[in-house]
C-alpha positions, 0 to 999 in steps of 0.5 A: 193188745193193740198196737199203734204208730205215733210220730214225735220229734226226735228230741221228744222220744229221747226224753221219753227214753231217758226217762224210761231207763231211769225209772227202768221200764219200757217206752210203752209202760211210760207212754200208757201211764201217761195217757191214763193220767191224761185221761183221768185229769181230762175226765176231772176237768170235763166233769167240772165243766158240766156242773158249771154248765149245769149251774148257768143254765139253772140260773137262766131257767129260774 
């Protein structure tokens, strides 16, 4: 598994660590789950946007 280095405000990291502790999982697990959720949501939003753009284009071409 690859490792990355990211920067974030101390208070934000404290919130992440508290949540990870509350949920009895590691910081890495929590951040991976958050990014999975973001990617899934992003794909849904982008798919909807693509469909809307296709409808607009079809309307212009008619």
